[in-house]
N, C-alpha and C positions, 0 to 999 in steps of 0.2 A: 445691176448688172456686175458681176468683180469678177476683174481679169486677173488676181491677184488671188494666192491663196487664202482661206479663212484668216485663219491664225495669224498671218504677216494683215491681214485689213483691220483686224482686233489692235494689234498695235499701235496702226496708222490711227486709227481712231481714237484710241487709249491716250496718244502722244498730242491732239489735236486739243484744239482750244474746246471747252466744257460746250453743248448742248442747252441754251438761257431756261430755266422753269416753263417758261408760256410756250414756246417751243416744244418742248416735250408733251405739255399737256395739248395741243394741235396734234402732233403726232397720235396720240393716244387715242382722241377722238375722231378724228379722220381714218383709225383701222378699224375702230369700232362700229360707226356709223356710215360710211363713204365708201363707193364701189370702189374698185381700183385705184388699194392703197399705195399701192410698188409706186405710182405714179409721182408721189410726194419726194420733194427734196430731198429729207433726211439731213439728220445730224453732220456727217463729214462734209457733202457739198453745200449745206447751208453756211457751214464757217468756211469757205471756199469764198460762197456769195458776199458773203458777209466783208472779207478780208480785203475783196478785191473791190466792194463796190469804198468801203473806208481809204484804199489805197487811192481812183478816181475823184473820191468826194465829192460825185453829180449833184448839181442842181436840178436836173432833168431824168429822170429813169421812167422809161416804158420795160414792160413786160408785157409779153404776150402768150398769153396761156397764163391762168391764177391758180387754176385747181382748189385748193381750201388758203390758199393765201402763205404756204410756209416762206418760199423763195421770196415773196415779195418783202414778208416781215425780217428776214436777213438783209435782203438789197438796202433796207429803208433804215440799216445801222449805219451806215457811212453817206446817207444823204444829207447834204445842207437844212440848217436850221429852218431858210425860208425855202427849202427845195418841194419838190411834187413827183411822186409817184403815180403814174399811169399806166393800169393792169387790164387785161382786158382777158372776160373768156366767155365761151358759147354757150357755158353751160349756167344756166338764169339760175337752177334748184342750187344751185351751191351758193349764192351771193349773199345766203344772210349768214351760213356757216362764216363765210369771207370775213364779213362784215362785223359779226363776234369779236373775232379774234385781233382785227384793229383796231376795236373802240378797247381792249384791253392794252393793247400796246405799249398807245402812249402814240401812235403815229398819224391814228384814224382821221385828224385835219389835212394830213401830208398828203394822202392815199385816195386817188380817183380811183373809182370801181367802172370798166364800161363790160355792158353784156351786148355779146352780139358777136356779128361775122368779120375777123379785123381785118378783113381785107377794104372793108367798106368802113372801118374806123378808123384805121391810122391815116389814110388822106384829109378826113375830117379835124387831125392834129395840129394845133398853131406855133407846139412847141419844136426848138429845136434843143435834141438827148442829149446826154452827153452819154449813159448808157442803156444799153439795150440788152434783157434777156429772151431771148425765144425758144422756147420750151409748151409747144404746141402740137398741133395737127402736121405731120412731114410732109405730107404732099405737097403743103403749101409754104415747106420753108425758103425757097427759091423766091418765090412772091412777095413774101415778108423783107427779107430780104432789098430789098428792090423799092418797095416803097418806103423802106426807111431809111435807105445809104442818105437820099437828098433832106433827112430829115435828123443828120445827124454832126454836131459840132465837130470842126477839127480837133481830130487826137482823143473821142468819141471813140467807145467803144461796145461793142455788141459780142454776146457771150451764146450761142449755142451747144442745145442741149442732146444729148443722144444722139452725136454724130457719129459715134461705134455702131450703134443699131443692133446691141445685142452679137456685134462682130460677126453681123450677117454681112458685112460692106465688103471682105476678101473670100465672103465665098458665093459657088458659083449661083446667079442671077435667077431667079423663078421669076420668068415674065408676068407671070400675074400680081406682081408682088410690087405694087405700087408704093410702096412706102420706102424699101429698104433702095429703089431705082431712083427715087427722090432724095433720100439723104445723100447716093452717090452724087448725083449731080451737085446738089446743096454743096457738096467737101471739096468737088473739082470747082466748083462758081469762085467760094470764097479763096482758095489757092492760087488763082488765076486774074481775081479782079484786080488792079492796079489801082484801085482808090482805099486798097485797105493791107494792111502786112497778117498775114494770120499764121498763129502755131496751134496744134489740135492736141494737146493733153489728154493722156489714156488714164481720167477723171470718172471711176465708174461710168457708164456708160456711153462715155467722151462728151468732156466739154475742148468744145472752139473760143477762141478768144481772138478779135479780130481788133485789130489798130486802126481806124479810121484817119487816112495822108490827108 
């Protein structure tokens, strides 16, 4: 989702860091072989994730929603040398695809893939996290936040994707639209929770940065 003109968006991308070749390959194969390729983070947002991770220099990262592994690899670019990234996805059919690119990247030994229901997997993780990226099913966003907030190190950062939800957050709510209702509730939760300080950035479909106090 773009909220600026295509020409201005092209200018923004052209004057941002270039996309690594491996991620270009991953993007091409995702569009060739995988359903719903629009779910991919993509060049511009991927470079944002990379820079944020490098600024934070996390030892432990949690990603909720792996898809084909693009965002995980971007986040790994800022990971400490002895750090770990745990990524969770419910779709077991994508596991081998993800693993292929993880192994090509050089980060394979630092990445742990979890397949299954994130609401059940998160409580089983023993680490305290420095960086979390939430990009999964919208109805569970509030649940994910409540599960991870106690697993965050002070000063840790929670990134939440798709928080503008194609602009539906400012439109009249359809009572049957569960996902939009969840995003609205989630955005209210983040801005009201005293445990975090939050800023919502109008990047692509909306990216929230929440810093744990």
